[in-house]
C-alpha positions in Angstrom: -7.8 11.3 12.6 -4.6 11.3 14.6 -3.9 7.8 16.0 -0.6 7.1 17.7 0.7 5.2 14.6 0.2 8.3 12.5 1.7 10.6 15.1 5.4 9.7 15.0 6.4 13.3 14.3 3.5 14.9 16.3 5.7 16.9 18.7 7.8 18.3 15.8 4.7 19.2 13.9 3.1 20.9 16.9 6.2 23.0 17.5 6.2 24.0 13.8 2.6 25.0 13.9 3.1 27.0 17.2 6.0 28.9 15.6 3.7 29.9 12.8 0.7 30.7 15.0 -1.4 28.0 13.2 -4.4 27.0 15.3 -4.6 23.2 15.6 -6.6 20.5 17.4 -5.6 16.9 17.9 -8.6 14.6 17.4 -11.1 13.0 15.0 -13.0 15.1 12.4 -16.2 14.4 10.5 -17.5 16.5 7.6 -21.2 17.3 8.4 -21.7 19.0 5.0 -22.3 22.5 3.7 -24.7 25.0 5.3 -26.8 27.5 3.5 -23.9 29.9 3.2 -21.8 27.2 1.5 -19.6 26.9 4.5 -18.3 23.4 5.6 -19.2 22.3 9.1 -16.5 20.0 10.5 -17.5 18.2 13.7 -14.4 17.7 15.8 -14.0 15.3 18.7 -10.8 16.4 20.4 -8.2 14.2 22.1 -5.8 15.1 24.9 -8.3 17.4 26.6 -8.8 19.4 23.4 -12.6 19.3 23.7 -15.3 18.9 21.1 -16.9 21.4 18.8 -17.6 22.5 15.2 -15.2 24.2 13.0 -16.5 26.2 10.0 -14.5 26.7 6.8 -15.1 27.5 3.2 -12.4 25.2 2.1 -11.4 21.8 3.7 -8.2 19.9 2.8 -8.3 16.2 3.8 -4.7 15.0 4.2 -5.1 11.8 6.2 -2.6 9.7 4.4 -3.3 6.3 2.8 -2.9 2.6 3.5 -2.1 -0.3 1.3 -5.2 -2.1 -0.1 -5.3 -5.7 1.3 -5.7 -8.7 -0.8 -8.5 -11.2 -0.2 -7.5 -14.5 1.4 -4.3 -13.1 2.9 -3.3 -12.7 6.5 -0.5 -10.2 6.6 2.4 -10.8 9.0 5.9 -9.4 8.2 7.4 -11.9 10.7 5.9 -14.7 8.7 6.9 -13.5 5.3 3.6 -11.9 4.1 3.8 -8.2 3.3 1.8 -5.4 1.7 2.9 -2.0 0.4 3.3 -0.6 3.9 4.8 -3.5 5.8 7.4 -4.3 3.2 9.6 -1.6 4.9 9.8 -4.1 7.8 11.5 -6.7 5.7 14.6 -7.6 7.8 16.1 -10.5 5.8 17.2 -11.0 2.2 14.7 -13.2 0.4 16.1 -15.6 -2.1 12.7 -15.8 -3.7 9.9 -13.3 -3.8 6.3 -13.4 -5.2 4.8 -10.0 -6.0 1.1 -9.6 -6.7 -0.2 -6.4 -8.3 -1.8 -4.6 -11.3 0.2 -1.4 -11.7 3.7 0.1 -12.2 4.6 -0.3 -8.5 4.6 -4.1 -8.9 7.0 -3.8 -11.9 9.3 -1.4 -10.0 9.5 -3.8 -7.0 10.1 -6.8 -9.3 12.8 -5.1 -11.2 14.6 -3.8 -8.0 14.6 -7.1 -6.1 15.6 -9.0 -9.2 18.5 -6.7 -9.7 19.5 -7.4 -6.1 19.6 -11.1 -6.8 16.2 -12.3 -5.7 14.4 -14.8 -7.9 11.0 -13.0 -8.5 7.6 -14.2 -9.6 5.3 -11.4 -10.7 1.6 -12.1 -10.7 -0.6 -9.7 -12.7 -4.1 -10.4 -11.3 -5.9 -8.9 -14.3 -4.3 -8.1 -17.7 -7.1 -5.7 -18.4 -6.7 -3.8 -15.1 -3.0 -3.8 -15.6 -3.3 -2.3 -19.1 -5.8 0.3 -17.8 -3.4 1.3 -15.0 -0.6 1.7 -17.5 -2.8 3.8 -19.8 -3.7 6.1 -16.9 0.0 6.5 -16.2 0.4 7.3 -20.0 2.7 4.3 -20.6 2.3 3.1 -24.2 1.8 -0.5 -25.1 5.2 -0.5 -26.8 7.0 0.8 -23.6 5.1 -1.8 -21.6 6.1 -4.6 -23.8 9.8 -3.5 -23.5 9.4 -3.3 -19.7 8.0 -6.8 -19.5 10.7 -8.1 -21.8 13.4 -6.6 -19.6 11.9 -8.2 -16.5 11.8 -11.6 -18.2 15.4 -11.1 -19.4 16.3 -10.5 -15.7 14.8 -13.8 -14.9 11.4 -12.6 -13.6 8.6 -15.1 -14.1 5.4 -13.3 -15.1 2.0 -14.9 -14.5 -1.1 -13.2 -15.9 -4.8 -13.4 -14.9 -4.4 -15.4 -11.7 -5.0 -14.6 -8.1 -4.2 -15.8 -4.5 -6.5 -18.6 -3.3 -4.7 -19.3 -0.1 -1.4 -18.6 1.8 0.4 -20.8 4.2 2.8 -18.5 6.0 6.1 -19.5 7.7 7.6 -18.9 11.1 11.0 -18.7 9.5 10.4 -17.4 6.0 14.1 -16.8 5.3 14.7 -20.5 5.6 11.3 -22.2 5.2 9.3 -20.6 2.4 5.7 -19.3 2.4 3.4 -21.5 0.3 1.1 -19.5 -2.1 -1.7 -21.4 -3.9 -3.3 -19.6 -6.8 -6.9 -19.9 -8.2 -5.5 -21.8 -11.1 -4.2 -24.5 -8.7 -0.6 -23.5 -9.2 1.5 -23.6 -6.0 4.5 -21.2 -5.4 7.1 -21.6 -2.7 8.5 -18.1 -1.8 10.6 -16.5 0.9 8.4 -13.4 0.8 5.0 -12.6 -0.6 4.2 -9.0 -1.4 0.9 -7.6 -2.5 0.8 -4.2 -4.2 -2.8 -3.5 -5.0 -2.9 0.2 -4.7 -3.7 2.5 -1.8 -6.8 3.8 -0.1 -7.3 7.0 1.9 -7.3 6.8 5.7 -10.9 8.1 6.0 -14.1 6.4 7.1 
């Protein structure tokens, strides 16, 4: 699928494909399945007068990119201090405080980086079990994990385990007036930026 927000470099990509004589169609594609000859049927609905049709191929590579998985009970708005893994690139102020919610190494990386820049960081690990599983899949040993968490705490990062976002009260001016995050435990956190890093999901559907 080629929506405008994914087509920032569209003209450059088209020029490159033309130079290499690569046939291309801009549009939406749907896999219809394999036929009797084990050939994929790809139903294409073309955009920009490209027309519709079926493309047959023995091998299909789906490279549609991915999006940040949203958290429940969260309305994202970068202008109001609430970010995910994609919109954090829109951060245009220095947050004195930041709350990061996640279950994987990415959350640790962000916590360490912003803490090193001088931000007071609260790291919420939603599920200790999911966190340990993610580290195991990344082949990070429990010993290394323990050292990483100790380093974060030494940097002043507050770590909260097995808690989740119940509600968020965003702010029109998050750099000055903080966002209020209420957790399932009842704990309330005042933070200049809330960032959820819950993994990514493919842009298909």
